[in-house]
N, C-alpha and C positions, 0 to 999 in steps of 0.2 A: 504494500500500500504506500503510495507516495506521501511524503511529509510536506507540510507547509512551513515555510520559513518566515519568521516575523521578527522585526527588531525588538530588542528588550532594553528597557531603561531601568537601572537600579534606582528605586524610588525611596528607599528608607529602611530603617530597622526598628523593630518594636519588641517588647517583651512577649505580648500575646496578640495573635491575629484571630479574629472570629469571622468565619465565613457563613453568611446568611443573616439578613436583617429582619427576619420575622420576630415575633414577640420573644421567642426563646433566645434568638441571637442577640437581641437588644439587651435582655437581662444578663446574658453571658458577658457582653462587652462592658456593661455598667458595673457588674460585680468585679470583673477583672481590674478595671480602672480604679475602683474604690479600694481594692486590695493593694494598690500601689503600682500596678503594672502599666507601662506605656502600651496602650491598646488601640488597635485598628479594627474597625468593623467594616466588612465589605459585603456589598449587596448587588445583585445583577439588575434589579429593578430600580427605578428612579427614586423610590421612597422606601421607608422602613415600616414595619408593622405587619407585613405578610397577610395571613388570613384574618388577622384582627381588624384589618381595614375593609373587609368585604361585607360587613354587616353581621358577621357571626357574633353571637353573645359569648362571653367568657364563661367557661364552666365553673361551677360552684366551688366554694372554699371549705365546705363542711364535710364531716363524716356522713355516711349515707343516712338520709332521713333523720338528721340530727342538727343541733345548733352548735356543735363542737367544731371550732375552726381547726382545720388540719393543714391548710396551705397558707403560708405567710410570706414575709419578706417583700421582695420587689413586686410580686403580684399585687399585694395590697397597696403598696406605695404608688404604683401606677394608677390603680383605681381611685385612690385618694386624690391624686393629681387631677383626675377627671372630675371628681366630686367638686373640687375647688373651681373648676371651669364650667360646672353645670352639665357635665357630660355623662353622668350616671346617677342613679337614685341613691338616696341616703341609706336605704335598706339593703344595699348590695350584699352584705355579709351573709344574709339568710336566704338568698335566692339560689335555686338549683342551677339556673342559667342567668347570667348577669348581662342585660342589654346595655350597650354603651353607644355613645355618639362616636362613630368611627372617624369623623373629621377632627373632632376634638382630641381623639386618641393620637392622631398623627402629630398634632401640636404638642401634646404632653410628652410624647416620646422624643421629639426634638429637644425639648427643654431638658429632659432627663439626661440625654446623651451629652448635651453641652455642659451641664453642670458637673457631670462626672469626669469630663475631660477626655472623652472618647473621640478619636479621629474617625470620621465617616467617609467612606468611599462608595458612592452609588454608581449606577450605569456600568457596572464592572463585573461581568461574568468571569468566573475562574477558568483559566486556560491550562495551567500546568502546575505541577508540584515538583519541587526539587527535594530529593531524598538521598541521604547517605546512610545506607544500611538500616539501622533501627531508629533513625532520627529523621524527621522532616526538617528541612533546612529553610526553604523559601517557597513562596507562592507567586505566580504570575497571573495578572488580571488583564483582560482586554481593555484597551483604552481607545476611545473613538477617533483619535488622531492616527490610528493605524499601527500603533506600537503596543507592546505589553509592558505593564508596570510590574516590576519584581520587588517584593518586600520580604525581608528576612525576619524571623522571630525565634524565640526559644521554645514557645509552646503555642498550640493551635487548638481551636474549638470548631468542630464541624456542626454547624447549626443550619446547614443548607437545606434540610428536609429530604434531600436525595442522596445523602452521604457522598456528595460530589468530591469533597476533599479526599476522603478515604479512597474513593474509586480511582481518582487520578494519581494517588500515591501507590497504586497497585495493591491495595489491601483487600481482604475478603469483605465483600459487601452483599450479604444475603438479600433477596428480594421476594416478597410475597409469601404465599403459603408454602410450607415445607414440601408438600407432596407434588405441587405442579407449578410453583412460582407465580400463580395468579394473585393479583393485588385487589384491594378494595376498590369499589367504583368511586368515581368522582362526582362532584356536584358543582354547578355554577349558581352561586347565590344571587338573588335579585330582590328588589324592593318595588312595591307598588304604592302609589299615593291615591288620594281621592276616595278612601274607604269611609263609609258612613258608620262611625263608631257606634252609634245608638242602635243600628239595625244589623250590624255585622254578625254573621254566624259564628258560633263558637269554633275554636280550633279543632275540637274533636269532631264536630259535625261536618266541618269542611273536609277534614281528612277522610271521614267515612264516605262522603259523597264522591271524592276523587277516587278512592279505592274501588267503589262500585263502577265508576266510569272506566277506570283502568282495567279492571277485570273483564270488561265486555270486549276488550281487544280493539277499542276504537281510538287508542292513543299510541303514538310512537314511543312515548316515555313509559318505561317499565318501573319507575320508582313508585313505591307504595308508602303510605303513612307520611305524607309531606309535613315538614316542620314549619310552623308559623310563629314568628316572634314579633313583638312590638319593636319599633325603631325609636330609641330613646330621644326625646325632645322633638319628635316630628309627629304631631297628631294626624291621624288619618293615613299613616304609613304602616305597612306591614312588610317584614322581611321573610322571604321564603327559601327554605332548602327543599326544593321540590323537583329537582332534575336528577336523572340517573344516567351517567355517561361512563361507558366502559371501553377502554382501549387496552391492547395487549401489554403495552409498556409505557408507563408514565414518564420515562426519561428520554423518549424519542420526540424531538421537536415536530416531526411530521405528524405523528399521532396526536400530540398535544394540540396542534392546529385543528385537526379533525374534531377533537374534543370540545374546543372553544366554539366551533361552528355548530356542532350538534347541541351543545348546551343552549345556545341562543335559539335554535329551532324549537327546542322543548319549552323554553320560556314563553315564546310567542304562542305556541299551542296551548299551554296551561292558562294563559291570560285570556286569549280570544275565544277558545272553545269551551272553557270550564269556568274560570274565576268570575267573569262578568255575568254569568248566569246565576250566581249565588247572592243571597240577600246581603245587602250592604256593600256589595262589590260591583254593582251594575255600572258605575261610572269611574271605576278605578283605572289608573293609567300606569304604564311602566315608568317608574321614577329613576331606577338605577340598576345597572348590571355590574357585578363585581369586576374589578380590573383583570382578574385572571381566574381560571377554573380552580376549584378547590380540590387539590390532590390529597387524598387521605394516606396514601402509602406508596412508597417506591423502595429504594434501597435503605439499608441500615448498617451501622458499624458492627463488626464482630468484636465483642468486648470480652473482658475477663470473666463476666458472668452474663448469662442470657436469662432475662426475666420471663417467667412462664405464667400461663393462665392460673395454675394452682397457687402461685405466689400471691396473685391479686385477689382471687375470690376467697381465699382462706384468711385474708388480712394479715399476711406475713410481715413481721417486723425484723428487719435485718440489723445485725450489729454495726455494719458500716453505712447505715442509712444516711442519706443527704437530702431527702425530700419526702413528702407524704402526699397522698391523694386518695380520694374515694371514687374517682371516676369509674363508671361501669364500662365493661367491655361492650363495644358497639361496633359490630362488624358489618359493613355494607358489602354483602357477598357478591362476587362477580357473576354467580349463577342463580341469583334470586333478587326479586324486587324489594323484599322485606329485609330490613336490618335485623341481625341476630344479637340479642342482648344477654349478658350475664351480669348479675348484680351481686354486691356484697351483702352481708347481713346488716340490718339496720343498726346504726351507731358505730359501725366498723370502718376501718380504713387500712391501707397498706403503706409500706415505705418502699423507697427506691434506693437500691444499694449503690454505693460509689463505684463498685466494680463494673456495673453496667454502663458507666460513663467513660470507661477507659478502654481505648483500642488495644487489643492484645498483641498486635504485630509490630508496633512501634512504641517508642518511649515517651513521646510528647504530644499525643493526640487525644483529645477529649471529645465527647459527643453530647448533644443535648436535643431535646424535642423529638421529632420523628426519627432522628438518627441513632437513638440510643439502642443498646443491645437488648433485644426482646424478640420473642416469637411473634409470628404474624398475628396471633390471637391477642397476646398481651399488648402489642403495640396499638391495638384498636381502642384501648383505654388510655394509654400513655400519650397518644398523639394529640389529645385535645388541649386547649390553650392553658389552663391553669397548671397541670403537671408539666407541660412543655416549658412554661416560664420558670417553674421551680427547678427543673433540671438545668435550665439555662443558667440560673444564678449559681447553682452548685458547680457546674462545669467551668464557668468563668472564674469563680473563686479558686478552684483547684488548679486551673491553668496558671493563674497568677502566682500562686504559692509554688508551683513546680518551677516556673520560670525564674522567679526571684531567688529561690533557694538552690537552684541547680540540681533538682531532684527529679528522677524519672517518675512518671505517673504512677507506676505500680509500686513505688517505694514511698509515696507521699504519706505524711503523718495524718491519718484520717481523723484521729482524735482532735488534732489542732484544726483541721478543716471543719469538722462539725462545730467546734467552739466558735470559729470565725462566722460560720453561717448563722448560728444562734444569735451572736452579737449583732448581726445584721437584720434580725427579725424573722429569719427563716425558721420553719418548723421541721425538725429532722427526726422526731420520734413520737 
């Protein structure tokens, strides 16, 4: 296969580089900078926030069906920044799903990165990884002037969602179900305005009516049980997770282009042939389509430990835990229109071990969000926003301590790491 040659500019040195500017990556970068590391956050899109900017609510912070808070730290700090801006409700701590103003979220994230001293590089897809045996040395990002920008660092965090850093470093990156590699389906989130709040059908009635229509075979969209959410601060708006798009490989740009187009076809069908026939939605209009299709699963890092379904549903508490969550397993099966759920016992939660954030094949790579080491089934719980943000904070803190102390990831003092996370407001047990 012919290679492409591109000029490379040495652009600087950092202690920690975080790849991926979604909410998990933002938390990783802020945590690393606050721990004292010179930190660079790199994102392929023009903006940070990832799926948090699409209209998705943030997953809840409590143990299952309980008011016990089990997710803390930067997750709560970001939501409290939104509260000051009028971008979230004051009762957010007790909600199972937390609607936020996505535009205010982008402003809050910019403020957070600036005050933490993080250097931000957007419009910059990762091109290449320089590696020397068991250590990653540098990363090169495409620059729109036709060159690559090469940055060196002592430690790295893969928050790309696709384990892009690990993949380009030549590491093992499992994808999808163990038996066939199939991944969860995607959804393109959209919002409508013009809803008559006083007459609007309940969420459950709307979902039941759609399921009946979908079961008749009259729709191209095979998604069942559409999710309906309020859009905070926008009366008469509703946000929908109501599309189901499946492509063989969510890391192929050609297939992603097909997914974007298919998602838009399904949105138009949902509104024109269904939604406007429902009470309170007769005059609704398409207000917003997410900037990108919501990818639930692609590659992940192979870590020192792989989290399993049994770990989550049993509420396992690890000795090296660095984050907690009670998010249910929610698998959007590639061969079914219905999501498959597995829940914890009421009042319970699980912890996330440090070892699942450490790449096993190199000494200085950490993972967060969708990239952490977990089975296909376990990732279906850990991929949602609040645990992704919590693992981001843990991975960024660990990367900073590794870089500043010159210690390999697998030899890091986990007791000290946990103490640092606690001091920053994170909940680790």
